[in-house]
C-alpha positions in Angstrom: -41.3 -48.3 -60.7 -38.5 -50.4 -62.2 -36.7 -47.2 -63.2 -36.6 -46.0 -59.6 -35.4 -49.4 -58.4 -32.6 -49.4 -61.0 -31.6 -45.8 -60.0 -31.4 -46.8 -56.4 -29.4 -49.9 -57.2 -26.9 -47.8 -59.3 -26.5 -45.2 -56.5 -25.8 -48.0 -53.9 -23.3 -49.6 -56.3 -21.5 -46.3 -56.7 -21.3 -45.8 -52.9 -19.9 -49.4 -52.4 -17.3 -48.8 -55.1 -16.2 -45.6 -53.6 -15.9 -47.2 -50.2 -14.1 -50.2 -51.6 -11.0 -48.4 -52.9 -8.7 -46.8 -50.3 -5.6 -44.7 -51.3 -3.1 -44.3 -48.4 -1.0 -41.2 -49.0 2.8 -41.2 -48.9 4.2 -40.7 -45.4 1.2 -42.3 -43.7 0.1 -45.8 -42.5 -3.5 -46.7 -41.8 -4.7 -49.4 -39.4 -7.5 -51.7 -40.6 -10.2 -52.9 -38.2 -12.7 -55.7 -38.7 -15.7 -55.0 -36.5 -13.6 -52.8 -34.3 -10.6 -55.1 -33.8 -7.2 -54.5 -35.3 -6.5 -56.7 -38.4 -3.7 -55.2 -40.4 -1.7 -52.1 -41.3 -1.9 -50.5 -44.8 1.3 -49.1 -46.3 1.2 -46.2 -48.8 -0.6 -47.0 -52.0 -3.8 -48.4 -53.4 -5.8 -50.9 -51.3 -9.2 -52.6 -51.5 -11.3 -53.1 -48.4 -14.7 -54.8 -48.1 -17.1 -52.0 -47.1 -19.1 -52.1 -43.9 -16.9 -55.0 -42.6 -13.5 -53.5 -42.6 -12.9 -49.9 -41.5 -10.0 -47.5 -41.2 -9.0 -47.3 -37.5 -6.1 -44.8 -37.2 -4.2 -42.7 -39.7 -0.6 -42.6 -38.4 1.8 -40.0 -39.7 5.2 -41.7 -40.3 7.0 -38.5 -41.4 9.4 -36.6 -39.2 7.5 -34.2 -36.9 8.8 -31.0 -35.3 7.7 -30.0 -31.8 8.6 -26.5 -30.6 9.2 -26.4 -26.8 8.2 -23.0 -25.3 11.0 -20.9 -24.0 11.6 -20.7 -20.2 13.7 -18.5 -17.9 16.1 -20.6 -15.9 18.3 -19.5 -13.0 21.7 -21.1 -13.0 24.0 -21.9 -10.0 25.7 -18.5 -10.2 22.2 -16.7 -10.1 22.3 -15.8 -13.8 19.0 -15.8 -15.6 19.2 -17.8 -18.9 16.4 -18.1 -21.4 16.2 -21.8 -22.6 14.4 -22.7 -25.8 14.1 -26.1 -27.5 13.0 -28.0 -30.6 12.2 -31.7 -30.7 12.3 -33.8 -33.9 10.6 -37.1 -33.7 9.5 -39.8 -36.1 7.5 -43.1 -35.8 9.7 -45.9 -37.1 7.7 -49.0 -36.4 
């Protein structure tokens, strides 16, 4: 019986250690929530959070994003049909 208890204790300790360490990848920022309310923002790197109290809320991509706008046929003033296509580059700064 003590062996089973020790094994369960080791498994729980490993799970807590895995949930304790958070590594935020480069180009992302994560929000931290305590019981569902915003507390802080994690920058890229290694962070330690108390498991079951603090949780990761959102994972925000801070890198430049590309949005392709679908092409459309447009009629100009002189009744010429022109195909318009666009690309949008955007980035979250703050």
